[in-house]
C-alpha positions as CSV (number, residue, x, y, z in Angstrom):
1,K,154.8,76.4,105.2
2,G,153.4,78.1,102.2
3,L,150.0,76.8,102.3
4,W,146.6,78.7,102.3
5,V,143.9,77.2,104.4
6,Y,140.5,77.0,103.0
7,G,137.6,76.1,105.3
8,T,134.2,75.1,103.7
9,A,130.8,76.3,105.1
10,A,127.3,77.0,103.5
11,E,128.0,80.6,104.6
12,G,131.3,81.0,103.3
13,D,132.9,84.5,102.5
14,T,133.1,83.5,98.9
15,T,131.9,80.8,96.7
16,L,134.3,78.1,95.7
17,Y,134.1,79.2,91.9
18,K,135.4,82.6,92.9
19,A,138.1,81.7,95.1
20,D,141.7,81.6,94.0
21,L,142.7,78.0,94.4
22,K,145.8,77.9,92.4
23,S,148.4,77.9,95.2
24,A,149.1,75.3,97.8
25,A,146.1,74.5,99.8
26,A,145.1,72.8,102.9
27,I,141.1,72.1,103.0
28,V,139.0,71.8,106.0
29,I,135.8,70.0,105.6
30,G,133.4,70.2,108.5
31,N,130.7,67.5,109.4
32,E,127.2,67.6,108.0
33,G,125.6,68.6,111.2
34,R,127.7,71.5,112.6
35,G,130.0,72.1,109.8
36,I,133.5,73.4,111.0
37,G,133.8,74.5,114.4
38,K,134.4,78.4,115.4
39,L,137.9,78.0,116.5
40,V,138.9,75.9,113.2
41,R,137.1,78.5,111.2
42,E,139.0,81.3,112.8
43,K,142.3,79.6,111.9
44,C,141.3,79.1,108.2
45,D,142.6,81.8,105.8
46,F,139.5,81.5,103.8
47,V,135.8,80.2,104.2
48,V,134.5,79.1,100.7
49,S,131.0,77.9,100.2
50,V,129.7,75.5,97.4
51,P,127.0,77.2,95.5
52,M,123.6,75.3,95.9
53,K,120.4,75.5,93.9
54,G,116.9,74.3,94.6
55,K,115.7,73.0,97.8
56,I,119.2,71.5,98.7
57,N,120.8,73.6,101.4
58,S,123.8,71.3,102.4
59,L,126.0,68.4,101.2
60,N,127.4,65.6,103.1
61,A,131.2,66.1,103.9
62,S,132.1,63.5,101.4
63,N,130.2,65.1,98.6
64,A,131.6,68.4,99.4
65,A,135.1,67.3,99.6
66,A,135.0,65.9,96.1
67,I,133.5,69.0,94.6
68,V,136.0,71.1,96.2
69,L,138.9,68.6,95.2
70,A,137.8,68.3,91.8
71,E,137.4,72.0,91.2
72,I,141.1,72.5,92.6
73,R,142.3,69.9,90.2
74,R,140.2,71.5,87.3
75,R,142.0,74.9,87.7
76,R,145.5,73.6,88.1
77,E,145.0,71.6,85.0
78,C,143.9,74.7,83.0
79,R,147.1,76.5,83.8
């Protein structure tokens, strides 16, 4: 269908800010406890992480989704 599927995980293959997010995309957000499941992760084309600083090592799902979607919109408006 022409979509790239991006999963989000703390241990992603690349950071959100280095990922190419300019194409049509579907975003998979896992739950706060276990993240995305193994089988779902295997179906994703890419797995990205949101860089964290300090003592925080994870975000709740709605915050992670907001950051990812805001970054996608920012990139698309900068074309």
